[in-house]
N, C-alpha and C positions, 0 to 999 in steps of 0.2 A: 282948083276949081278957084274961080274967082270971089272973094270974101271972105274965104276960110282958111285960117290960120292952125297951125300948129297948136297954140294953145286953145283955141276953141275948142279942137276934134280931142284936147285931153281931157277937158270938163263934158263932153257930149256922151253920155251913157249909153245914147242908142250907138253909137258910131264904135264906142268901145264893146258893147255885147256882139255888135256883127262881124265885126274883125275878129274876136276870139272864135265867136262860130265857125267862119270862114277858114280861119288857120286850122283849126282842128281837121276840116273837109281837105285843107291841101295838105295836110300830113300824109294822106292816102289815096290821093288822087294825083294824076299824071295828065291827064287827058287836058288839052290846051284850052276847049271849049268848057271844061268846067271851070278852069281857072280864070277864065276868062270872066264868065257869069260870076265868079263870086269878087271879081274884083269890082265889077259893075256896081255889083250889091252894097258893097260895102262904101265905094264910091258915093252913091247915093243916098248911104244910109244919114250921112253929113249933108247932103243938100238941103236948102229950104224945102218945106211941104212933104219932108219924106214920110215915107208909112209908118205906122205906128209899131210899136215895138212887136206885138203877136205877129202881125202880118210880115214882117221882116225876118222873126223865126221861122214862121211858114215858110216863106220863098229860099230861106238860106236849107232846112231842110230837104225843102224838093230838089234843090241844085244838087245836095248831098246823093240823093237816091235814086234821080233820074241820069242815064247815060247821057252820052253827047248827043246821039239820035235824038229823045227824047227832046234836049234842050234844044235843038236844030227844029222841029215840029212845032214848040212851044212859041218858037219868032216866027212861024209862018202866020 
């Protein structure tokens, strides 16, 4: 993303928290839809105007619990 450097990510607690949570989920997920949703959540955690830590944690937990079909329905 434009305007985001590796140095700024290293000091961004929201990014670090979301990256750790997503990594734990990826360890037991093989579905491409889940992996893509986790990737998007982590990228958006570093974006300007990102949701607060609680909202991010809730979203990552839902991605972990949802099936790929659930995720497709949510996007509708």
